[in-house]
N, C-alpha and C positions, 0 to 999 in steps of 0.2 A: 505495499500499499504506500510506502515512505516512495519508492520508486516513483509513481506515477506524479507524486508532487514535484519530486525532485526534474523530470520530464516536462511536466507543464511549465516550471519554472525555466528552464533551458529553451523551450520552444518559444514563450514571450520574450526571453532576451533577443532570441534571433528574431523574432517577427518586428522588436524595437528597433535590432540593427537594421533590417531591410526598410522599416520605414522613415529613420533619419537618412539611409543613403538615398533613397527617393526624395526626400526633401533637400538634400544638398543638391542632388542633381537640377530639381528643377528651379533651385535659386543660383545656380551654376550657368542658366540657360542651354541645358542639354535638349529641352523639347522645344525650343520657341519656335523653328522652322523645320516642320515634319512633311513638307509636301515637296519642297524644291530639290532635296538630295534625291528622291526618288525620281523625279521627272529630268534631273540634270543631264544624266546619260544619254537620254534620247537625243538631246540638242547639241551635244558635245560637237560631231561630226560637222554640222552645220555651221556653228561658229568658227570652226578652224577655216572651213572653206570661204567664208564670207570674209574673213581678215584676209585672207590671201588675196582675193579678188578686190578688196578695198583697196590694199597697199599698191597692186599693180592697176588699177583705174585711177587712184589719185594722183600717181605719179605721170601720168600721161594726161590727165585732164587739167584744164586751166584753172587758175586758184579759185574763182566765184562760181565754178560748175562741180568743184569737189564736193562728193557725198560724205556728210558728215555722219558717223555714227560715234554714240558713246555707251559705255557699258555703263551703267549705275552703282551696281556692285557685283561680286563674284557670284551671288546666287540667283541672279537675275539676266533676264536675256537683253540683248541689244536694242536700243531703240534708237530710232531715227530723230536727228532734230533737223527742224525745218526753218 
């Protein structure tokens, strides 16, 4: 019977440890953006191709006709600036 009480105390300690780890991960921002990393791999090739085309196009185009692209952040897709 005493073993059950010891096991219950150990299981509560382990559960409290996992709960503290979860709150630490939430505070550290681990779950801030859960959509972009799953989709980023789908657009990596397109971004590389567009960068290659933009560098070759911008070298031959006059100053006023260059297409401007800006990447807002690492997690977002390039946006055209008009």
